[in-house]
N, C-alpha and C positions, 0 to 999 in steps of 0.2 A: 504494500500500500504506500502510495506516495505521501511523503511528509510535507512536501512543498507543493503549493498549487500554482499552476501557470495561468496566465491570462491569454492563452493562445488565440490565434485568429479564428474568427467564425462569422456567422451571419450577424446582421445588425440586430441590436437590441429592440424589443418591442417599443413602440412609441406610446408613451404614457402621458396623458393630459388630464390633470385633475386639479382640484382646488385644494392647496395645502391649508391645513388648519390644525388646531390642537386635537390630538386623538383622544378617543373616549378612554377614560381610566377604567381599568378592570383588573382586579386582583384575582389570582387563582386561589383555591382553597388554602387557608392558612392566614397568618398575620401579614397584613400589607404594610410594607415599610412606610415611614413617614415622608420620605422624599419623593419627588415626582417619579412616576413610572408609567410606562405604556401598558397596553392591554395584555402583553404576553402572547403565548401561542394560541390560546383558546379564545378566539374573538367572538363576542356575542353579536347577535343580529341587531341592527340599528332600529330605532323606533320608526314607525310608519311615516311620520312627518319629517324624518331625517334622510329620506331617500329622494334623490333627484330623478325626475321622470325621464330625462334625456341627457344622461351624463356625456360629456365630451370624452371620447375614448376610441382609439383605434387598436385593433388586436391583430398582430401578424400571426401566421401559422407556425406551429413548432416544426423543428427539423424532423427528418425521418427517424422513426423509433429505432433504438438500439435493442435488438432482440437477442442476438448472439454476441458473446464476449469471450475471448480466449487470451487474456492478457498474461504476461509473465513479469516477474519482478524486475525492477530497474537496477537492482543492486548486484554487484559481482557475486557469483555463486560461491566462490572460494573465500569470501570474507565472512568470518564467523560472526562479526558484529552487525552485518547487514548495514554498513555505513558508507562503503565505497561505491560510487556510482559507476555503472557500466554505460558509457555514453551511447553506444549503439542500441542497447536494450532500453535506455531511457527514451530515445527518439521513437522507437517502435511503440513503447508503452504510451507515450503522450499522444501519438497519432491515433491510437486505438480508443483512448478514453476521451478525446477532445469533444466528440459529438455529445457524449454523456454530460460533460462539464458545461457545455454551451446550453444544453436543455435545462440543466439544474439552475444555472445562473439566471437565465431568462424567466424561468418559472417563478422563482421566489421574488423577482422584481415585480411581476404582475400581482402576486399575492400581497406583497408589501404595499403596492399601490392601493389596493382595497383597504388595508389597515390605515393607511395614511390619509385617504380622502375623507372629507367631512364637509358637506353631507356625504354619506357613504356611496361610493362609486360601484354600484352593483354590477355594472358592465365589466369592471376589472375582475370581480369575483367569478362572473360567468366565463370570462376569458381564461382564467386560471383553471377552471373546471374543464373547459374545452381542451386545453393543453394536456391536462392529466388524462382525460378520456381518450385522446388521440393515441397516447401510449398504452393505456389500459386496453383499448380495443384491439391493439396489435400484439398484445401479450408481451410487451417490451420487457427486457431483462429476465426472461424466463429460461434462457438457454445459456447458463454459465458453464463454460467448458474447462475451467482451470481453478485452482485454489485462489490465485490472485483475482480472478474474475469475481469469485464470491466475496472477496474482500472489497472489491470495487462496489458491488451491490450493497454490502454492509455500510459503506460510507454514503452512497447515493440515496438509498431508500428513505433514510431519515429526513433528508431534505424534501423529497416528494411528499411524504406524509405530513411534515410540518407546514408545507405550503398549503396543503389541503385543509389542515386544521384551522388555518387563518381565514379561510373563505367559506367553509362548509355551512355556516349558519346564516349566510347572506340570503335574503328573501328572494324567491323567484327562481332558484336554481332547479335545473331539470332533475327530477328524482331518478330517472333511468340512468342518467350520466353519473349521478352520485353512487348509485348501486354498483355500476361497473367499476368505478374508481375504487370504491371501498373493497370490492371483491379482489381487485388486482393488488391493492396494497396488502391485503391479508394473505394472498397467494405468495407474494414475494417475501413477506415476513416469515411465513411458515417454511418456505424454501430455504431461507437463510438459517432458521433454527435447525432444520434437518441437517444441513451441512455442518453447522457448528457443533451440534450434538455428537457427530461422528468424528470430529476433529480432535485428535489427541496431542497435537503439536503445541509448541509454546504459544502459537497464535490463538489457542483456545483460552488463554489466560491474560494476554497482553492487550495492547490498544485495539487490535482487531476485534476482540470480543466486546470491548466497550462500545465500539462503533456499531457492531451488530446489535448490541443491546439497545442503543438509542433508536436504531431503525425499527427493531421489534416493538419497543414501547410506543413509539410514535404511530406505527402502522396499527398496532393493537388498539390504541385510543381512537384512531380514525375509523377503524372497522368494527369497533365495539367487540373486540376479541380479548376477553380478560386473560386467558392463559398466555396469549402472545405478549400482552402488556406485562404480566408478571415475570415472564422469561426475560424480558428486556430489563426490568428493574433489578432482577436477581443477577443479571450479567454485570450491572454496575457494581453490585455488592462484591463480585469477584475481585474487581479492581480495588474497591475501598478496603477490603480485608488485607490487601498486600501493602498498603501504604505504611511506611515505617514511621517511627517517632520523629525522624528528621524530615518527613514529608516527601520521601522518594518512593518510586515504584521500581523494585529491583529488576524487573524484566526490561524496563526502559533504560535503566542504567547500563544494561548490557549493550546498548547501542553505541558505546564508545564516544566518538567525537560528536555524535548527534544526540547524546543523552538529554541535553537541555531541551532541544527541539522536540524530542519525542515525549518528554514530560508535558510540554505545552500541548502537543497533539493529543495525548491521552486525556488531559484534563478537559478538553473540549466536549467529547461525548459524555463524560462523567457529570459535568456540570449541567449540560442540557437534559440529561436523563433525570437528574435531581429535580429539575424544574417540572418535568412531566410527572414525576412521582408525587409532587406536592398536590397535584390535582386528584390524586388517589388517597390523600391523607397520610402520605408516607414522607417522613423527614430524613432523607439520606444524609443531610448535613450532620445529623446527630449520631449517626451510626459509626461504630468502630472508634469511639472516642473522638469524634470530630475529625476523622481522617481526611475528608475532602478539603476542609479548611487548611489542614497542614500542607496538603499538596499545592493548593493555590498560593499559600504564603511562600512556599519554596520556589515556585515558578516566578512569582513577583520579584523576589529577591535576586533571582538570576537573570532577569531581563537585561539589566545593565552590567551585571557582574557575574560572569560564568565561573568564577573561581571555585565555588563549591563543587560544581560538576567536574571541573578539571581535576580537582584533587580526588574526587570519588572515583573517577574513571581512569586517571592517569593520562588523559588525552585532552589536547587543546580543543575547545568546542568550536564547532563550525560557526563562523560569523553570519549574521543576517545579511541578506543581499542589499544592494543599494547603499543607503547612508549608514548602515550598520545598526539601525534601531529595528525593533520587532515590527513587522508589517501589521497593519490594522486587522487584516483578515485572520491573522494567527491568534489574536486575542479577542475576537468577537465574543467568545464565551464569557470573557471577564465582565462584560456588561450585564449578563444574566446574574452572575455571582454578586456583582455590586448592588443589584436591585434587592438581593436577599440578605447579604452579609457585607454591608458597606464598610469601606476602609479608606482613610486618606491616601494611603499608598496606591491603591487601585485607582482612585479618582485622579491622582496626579498623572498616571499613565494614560487613562482613558481620555482625559481632557485634551491631550495632545493628539489623539488618534481618531476621535469621533468625526464622522459616523463610522462605526465598525460593522463589518458584515461578513458572513460566511454562508454560502449557499447550502452547505451540509447541515446547518443548524437553523434554517429558516430565513436566511437573508439578513436584513438590516437589523441587527440586535439593538442598536441605539434607538431606533424607532420603536421596536417592540418592548424594550425594557427600561429605557431611560425616559421615554415619553416625548422626545423631540430630537431632531437632528441638529 
């Protein structure tokens, strides 16, 4: 599974035209923090008088559905740390997954447009549903032909389901389309569970499992499949149980020079799953002696100073690309955490990076969890 996302070339983004305004405040089950917050993932339907009859909106068609995927790892096979990139393998990998990435990025942009618009832009919600239905009707992502392909599904499905959760309560959506989409999300979720339940490798306990867990939890909530949701939440618990008193994940420390980055990468699905668990009355933050908080604090401390991970691994940590600071997309999950467990350290980081967003966890997390961009 790729630790770094590319912004590769692809088709043009959908054209979104809507009236920006303050989003509706809506807390999930549990105590709502005192500071400003957006609606989160589970967006309620707007009041009848809050819907525009003819919203200004144009919806492009999605790209061709990716049905079959046979990706291979981009890392050198003889590298036990899975940290050294094989350039030829990386090129082939990126080419194979780019259509999937383009679809995911564009899909959450449309769902985010529905959340952002006020009065509610129901055309955006209908467009997102149409995009999902196009892939659902084609049985997209149902033919995964390699272990890595299943890992790609584990990272992508959560984004699909979280996009759907943002729009599914919009008024006037076609019930038949919703049924097809929910059936598809459930099918992909169960497909992922079946693969992971047979997986006995390290990937059954490291970041791959946490990403699969997020996908299963989100798909389970979207399709009202309680066993699927429970499997997803329990997958996060597999990660939480491994977090040390120092806030590290031993299996991610094994990534050598990429240990810091893989801790960031592993925290993303764990925090997002904790958010979904709240809607089920489950506080993952409290489990294993506040393990998730320890992980987040370890990551925060290492963003500007990787010395802890360099000492722990004996390897100089891979620098961030560009200006050397962590990209906003890599810490989009921190916005979720900040809405539940605020800290001045996290706020200092986020204030320089907003808006933050990641298609795998629902798009613009500043919009969803901070309440404004």
